[in-house]
Structure formats: C-alpha cells, structure tokens
N, C-alpha and C positions, 0 to 999 in steps of 0.2 A: 849694335845691341848687345848689350853685355849677357853673356851666359850664365845664369845663375847655376848653383851647385844642384844636381839632379841626383838623389838616393833611389835606390831600390832596397826593399828589404824581403828577406826570405827567411825561413824557418828550418831547422834541421831537427828531424826526430830521430832520436836513437832509441831503436825498439830491440837493443840487444842486450845481453847480460854483461857487457862490459864498456868502459870508457871508451869514448872515440877522441883522437886528437886530430885537430882540424890542420890541414896542411894549406897548399897553394890554392888560390881562387883567381879566376880571369874571366873576362866576357869574351864569347865568340858572336859572330855574326853570321848568318845563313844567308850564303850568297846565291840560293836556288837550286845548289847541288850538293853542297858540302858546307862545312863549318869553319869560318876563319876566325884564328885567333886576332883578338884587337891587340896591338902593341902600342901603349900611350909613351911617345918619346918622352925622356927627361922626368919619368915617374917611377918610383921604385916603392913597392907595396912593402911594409915590413911586418910580416905576421908574427904575433905573439904566441901562435900554436895554443889557441883556447881549446878547451875539452869540454865535450858535451857528455855528462854522466849517463850511464846505463840506464834505460828506460825514462829518458826525460828529454826535454827540447830546449833548444836556443834559438834566438830571432839574431839576424844579423843585419847590418845597414852596410851598404856598399856604395861608396860614391863613385859615381861613373867619369868624374872629370871631365865634363863637356867642355871645359875652357882649354884642354889639352888634345882632345880628339874629335874630329868632324863627324859625329854619328850622323847616319841618314835613317829615314824611317825605315823600319823593317823589323825582322824576327831576330832575336837575339836570346842568349843563354848564359848564365851563370854557370861555370863548371868549377867544381871543388873536389879536391883529393882529400880523404879521411882516413885514417889509419887506427886500427885497433890497439888500445895501449900498451897490451901485452907484446906487441912485437916493435914499438917505437923505437926501443934502444938497441934492437938488432939491426945494425945499417945495413948488412950484408943481405939480409932477407925482408927488409920492412917494404920494399917495393912489390914483392910478390903478394902481399897481402893488402896492398893499397885498395881503397874503395873508391871509384870515381862516381861522383854524382853530378847531375845536372837540373836546372829547371829553367824552362824557356818563358820567354816575355816579348811582348811587342813593344816598340817605341814609335811614337807618332809625336809631330811638334804642331804647335798651332800658333 
C-alpha cells in the first residue's frame, strides 16, 4: 500500500510589536515519558526564513513525509524556534532571544 503525502497545518500568531523570523521546525514523538525528535533519513529541510509581521498571523503546511519515516499512532508535536527580527543579525546573541514554540497533535491510521 502506497503512503500518500500527509500534511498538517498550524498557525502562528505574533502578538508582539516586532516581526518574528521563523527558524527551524521539526516533529517530535511522545514515548510515554519524554519527547523524541524524529530524524527523517535522506531528507533535508530548506527553510527560507519566513517572517510573521507584528500583530498578525501566518498558517504553515508541514509535510510529514510518511514515505520516508514509519510513524506509529500516538502523540506528536511540531516544534519550532522563532527569533525577534531585531536580534536576527546578531549571531553572537541570537540564541539568547530564541523563542521555542510547540503544538501537539495525535496521529491515527485507518
């Protein structure tokens, strides 16, 4: 049976007075006691560093690449790092101002 592309959508609301630059994103699986990062062998994500302007929102669509990873039913989350635009060019201090956000979801298969 061929696995079809599976996408999830999530929305980021920027309720600050500054634009946010979107950094890395990945999926994690809850193993019952902690979160495990899912590594998809042979796949590299090329983020184009999108921006969410102040006091606005942006919807993102994430391909789970089911053809490359053997997901099992359970609890997952999208984990994403964002940065205030004012610190983006300061590579020495950028990570001090990083904002980590996550959204949980459940995956079931029929």
